[in-house]
N, C-alpha and C positions, 0 to 999 in steps of 0.2 A: 692185590694182584701183582705179579712180578713183571718186571720190565722185559720187553721182547728183545730180539737180536736182529740187527740189520747187517746183511752181507751183500757185497758187490762182487760180481764176476766180470772181469775185464779182459780185453784182448781185441786185436784188430779184426776187421771184417773177415769172415771166413775161418776164424779161429775155433769156432764151436762153442762160444760162450753161452749162447741162448740154449743150445742143446744141454750143456752141462748144468746150467741154471735149472732147467726143467727137470733133469735127472736128480739133482740135489733135492729139489722141492718134493719130488715123488718119494725119494728115499726117506725124507723126514716127515712126510705126511703120515697122519694116523698114529704118530708116536707121542702125542701130547699136545703141544701148542698148535694153533692154527698156522699153517704155512701159506704165506702170500708171495706169489711170483708177480713181480712187476717188470716192466720193460721201459727202456729209454730208446727212442722217444716214447712217451706215454700215448694214450688214446684221447687225451684232452684236446681242446681246440688248438693249443700251441703245438702239441705233438702231432696232430694231423697236418698242420702247416709244415712242420719239419719233414714228415713222411712224404708230402707232396714235393718238396724240394729234392729230397733224396731220390724220388722217382722221376725227376726231370720236369716237373710241372712248371718250375721256375728255377732260376739260378742265382741264389743270394751270394753276396760276397762271403768268403769263408769265415770271416770274423763275425759277420751278421748271423751266420748259421750257428756258431758257437754261443752267441748271445742268446739265441732261440733255445738251444739245449739247456743253458743255465736257467733261463726263464721257465722252461718246462719242469725242471727239477724243483725249482722254488714253488711253482704253482701246485705241485703234487706233494710238497713237504707236509702240509697239515694232515693229509690222509695217512702218510707213512707214520707220522708221530702218533696218530690215533691208534693205528695198528699196533705199534710198539707199546703204547700205554696199556693195551689189553693183553700184553704178553705174547703177541704173535711173533713168528719168525718171518722176516721179510727178505726176500732174495731178489736182487736187481741184476739184470743182465748188462748193465752199464752204470756209470756213476760219474762223479766229478773228475776222476782221473782221465776219462775220455775227453773232456773239454780241453785239457792241457795237451794230451797226446795228439788229438786230431788237429787242433789249431796250429801247434808247432810243426807237426809232421807235414801238413798240407802246405804250410808257409815254406818249409824247407824244400818240399818237392817242386814248388813253383819258383824256387830261386829267389824268394823275397828277401831283400837285404835286411829287412826288419824282423826276420823270422824269430830270433831269440827274444826280442822285445814283445812280439806277439805271443810267444810261449809264456813269458812272465805275466803278461796281461791276462791270458786265459787262466793261469794258475790263480790269480787274484779272484777270478769269477767263482772259484770253488770255495772261497772263504765262508760263504753262507750255506754251503751245501750240508746236508745231514751227513754226519761222520759215521761211517760203517764200523762195526766191531772188527771186521776183517775184509780185506780185499784180496780176492784170488785172481791172479793173472794167468790166463790160459796161454801157454807158450807153445803154440802149434808151429811147426816149421813154416817158414814163409812160403815156400813152394806149394805146400798143401793149401794154405790160405788163398794163394793166387788161383790155384786150380779150382777150388770151391766157388770163388767169386766168379771166375770165368764160366763155370758150369751153369750157374744160375743167371748169368748175364749181368755184368757190372751195370749198376743202376745209377751211380752217383759219382761225383768228383772224389768222394772219399774212397772209392773203390778203384781208382785208377792205380796202375801198377807202381808208378813212382811215389804216389802218396802212401800206398800200402807198405812199401819198402821202408819208408821213413817211420811211419806209425809203428810198424812191427818192431823196428830197432829201438824206438823209444820205450815201448812196453817191455821189451827184453831188458833194457837198461834199468828200468824202474823195478822190475822184479828182482834184480840183483843189487839194488841200492838199499840204503837205510831209510829212504823216504817213506816207504810203505810201513815201516816198522814199528 
């Protein structure tokens, strides 16, 4: 049996990454391999804890939130590896790049003097993440992202305007860098 393909779709909140991941999965479905659409955070116990925080049930330190995201990805890793070993196509609407972009972007937005160190630390968290065959960064204009988040009602610290501005700039810079390459 052939090895599957793991793809990540990235972008800040309101960029349309979940919609595009779903559309890609629909376009590829029925053309051979099984297509699996996964989401970050997952629907595991850790993912539910993260979703609660994002909806305001509690307010963890931003670094703790990134640790939870990294733990959620690690917790789901065996399932993804199993899908891939069966030749499936796995499409995720977030991945390890988010850990770095959100940790650094939120720290910068808060004016944290250790922002760059936090970004490097978050990048290290990704060392154990499953490596995708490709990362697609959705580069939606910032104003569109802000409008979409406002329309659905900003639910989390990650959706505050200052944080989204920083996170958007980080994704845009990464899409133009050799880091993804």
